[in-house]
C-alpha angles and dihedrals in degrees: 000000000000119000126209122197123199103198124192105218100185132247102299110302112102086218090065088079114109125224087250091053091050090050090051092050089056093052093055126104099183133022123207111213121187109220108214093186134258097309090060098033089125089069092058093040090054090055092050089047094056091050090052092044101047110025112093097198136054100222100092122097134208123221113193120198129180113267118240117233134198132219105283092217109027124175089220104041098177092045091048091053093047091053091048093051090049091052090047090049091058092051093047091048092053091047092051094045097044106031104036118070125206106281093020128114123229125189141201114207107216124198110240110341127342091225097060123072096324126116100206098092094047091049094048089047091052091050091050092050091053088064094207091119110030115218140141119233136201132194122220113196122228141191113273127219088245091057092045091049092050093048091048089049094049091231138108129247091233136030123233109296092352133115132243121208118206110207146144133258090249090058095040089057086071090062144280108316114259115261091359115140095183127023123205111196131198132173097028110158094165106059087245092172089075091075089068096049091106091059128079095261133150119213135196109190130180141173130196087006110201095012125109091254093052115155125194135179128179136177145082104338092230090057099044108029096096090046090053092049092051094046094046090050094047092047093050091049093047097045102028092234140039137206113192141154138181146197121220129184131175119236115252093263091057098050 
């Protein structure tokens, strides 16, 4: 039977890979790499680099396919995401059917961890459930950008006895999550943190965490919000893309 591995490869530092992930790399015959175009060539290059660094044989192969994108500002967000995932499912199904022979192992290398704001696991699960192309699959966890940001910032995601809510900029724009002490935010294209600058909030922000061009800013949100906005804009303009996340928490008096 075919085997598919969904391997979390960390947030951008090759040393984020776990021993389990390295073992999985060395079990793989073919890797599927999503090419996001020239502006995001570093993302594909990183995947090639970890293969060169950690795989001890030269029998593996890499298949690159153009990454599918969705409308960045859709009127129907959920419908747009469902459409994108259906199109990805068709591509993944073809790759598994065409590129992985019976008894071979194929792998998707997932940025961060496959369980957090990534569609690969859901799509592979849906293909397996269809039963048209029988295969087994396994998930290998990875270090997320939020974990890496907290470590680099020498802080924790939650305070003692308190909760942390992991959410998106789209959801955060509706207000501070109820009962959340700390809020960890991913996929924020609209600088949503700015709407809390008038409150007594601490922020830890980072972009390209673990990569050579990593940027981090921390402090009272009212003091650093404009600096984050400027750095974020400059980085996007310089690199053509940005991946960032942040952690916010209210001071005790504000809880």
